[in-house]
N, C-alpha and C positions, 0 to 999 in steps of 0.2 A: 634519637628522634622517634617519637611514637608513630605507630602505623596509623595512617588515616582511616577513618571509618566510612563504610559505604553510605550513600545518600539515598535513603528509602523514598524520599519525596520524588526524585527523578524517576526511579523505577515504577512508582505508581502512576506518574504522568505518562510514561511509556505505555503501561497497560491500559490506561484510560483512552489514550489516542488510538491504540490498537482496537479497542472495542468500538470506538466511533467509526473507524475505517471499516470494521466488520459490519456494523449497522448500515453503512452506505452500500456495502456489497449486497446486503439483503434488499435494500431499496432498488438496487440495480436488477435484482431478480423480478421485482414487480414491473420494472421497465421492460424486461425481457418478455414477460407475459403480454404486456400491451403491444410490444413490437411484433410478437408472433400473431396476435389477433388483429393487428392494424386498427385497434380501437382501445379505448379505455372502457373496460367492462367490469363493473362492480355490482354484482348481484345484490339485491333484486332490481336495481335501477337499469334502465335501458342503456345499451352500449352507445358510446359516443365515438363515432368514427373519426379518427385523427391520424395524421401521418407522424409517427414517432420518429424523431431523428435517429440516425445511426442504423445499424443492422442488427438482426437477431444475434449474429455471431459476435458483434461488438458488445451487446448487452450481456450475452452469456459470459464473455471474458471479464466484463466489469463485475458481474455477479460472483463468479468463482474466484477471480483475482482479488476482489475486495475481501471476501471471506478468508481466503488463504493468507493474504497480507495481514489481516487483523489477528489471525491466530499466530503468525510468525512474530509479529510485533509484541503481542501479549506474552508469548513464550520468551522472547528476548528480555522483557521486563522482569519476568520471574528468574531468568538465568542471571541477570545482573545482581539479584539478591543472593542467589545460591552460590555464585562465584565470588561474591563479596567484592565486586569491582569498585575501585576508588580512583580518585584523581582524574587524570586525562582519559583513561580507559572508560570510566563511568560516563564522562561527558560525551565522548565520541560514540559510544554505543547508544546511550540514551537519546541524544539529539539526532544521531544518525538514523535510528529507527523511527523517530517521529517524522523526520524529513522523508524517509523512505515511504511511510504510509501515505502522507499527503501528496508526495510527488507521483506515486503510482496511482492514487485515486484520480489526480488531475489527468494523468495519461489515459486511463480507461474512459473517464467521462468526457474529456475534451476530444479524445479520439472518435467518439461517437458523433460528435457535432462537426467534425472536420470532413473535408472531401477526400483527403489522402490517408485517413485512418490514424493520423498522428505519427506516421512512421518517418517523417522527414519535415524539415522546414520548407522544402521545395516540393516539386511535383514528384509523384510516385506512380507506379502503374495503376493505382487506385483513383488518382485524381490530382488536381492542382494543389499547391500549398495554400494555406490560409491561416488566419490568426489562431483558430482552434487547433489546427494541426501543429503549428509552431509551439503553442503552449503545451500540448500533449507531448511532443517530441522532446522539448527542452526540460520539461518537468520530469518525464520518465528517465531521460539520460542523466540528469542530476541525481535523481533518487537512486539510480543504479550504482553510482559511485559510492554514495553513503552506505548502501546495503552491503557492498563488498567489504568496505572498511569495517563496519560494525560486526559482520559475521566473522571476518578474519580475527578480530579482537576477541570475540567470544570463543572461537576455536582455540586460539593461543592460550587464553585464560584457563580453559578447561584442561588443555594439555599440561599447563603449569601446575594446576591443582592435582592432576593425576600423578605427576612426578613426585609430588609431596608424599603420596601413598605408595610409592614403589618400594620393592624389597631391598 
């Protein structure tokens, strides 16, 4: 039986989704600025004072987290090609990373709109549970499972490849 060939389309989809998640992390940086200023300020226009939902800490997390998630997902897409993943490994890593990106983005953004920071479906020391908090918590929790699976497969695949080159 011939060896299956890698699916470059899926790895490119992973990279594209990673870059979109990174872009949303950059947008969260703009939200961070507005949150710090308590206004939408776009020079040379006058500032528009508005209450930005969430906290500066939450927007900072969404900014840095989005950027790092995008880099991680894009890197995973490249690793899929380098490690020549095929079959089930290819699908689990590829779709696992895509789910990771969107689940974590949901966690960061919905957490900023929730009263409990999205750390639980119910009440936390930060506030009562609400729909945004439940979406953040369930999205982030789901994404975490897919992240562990995908990263473990990448690690195992790299170790398998390294064994091929052992003396």
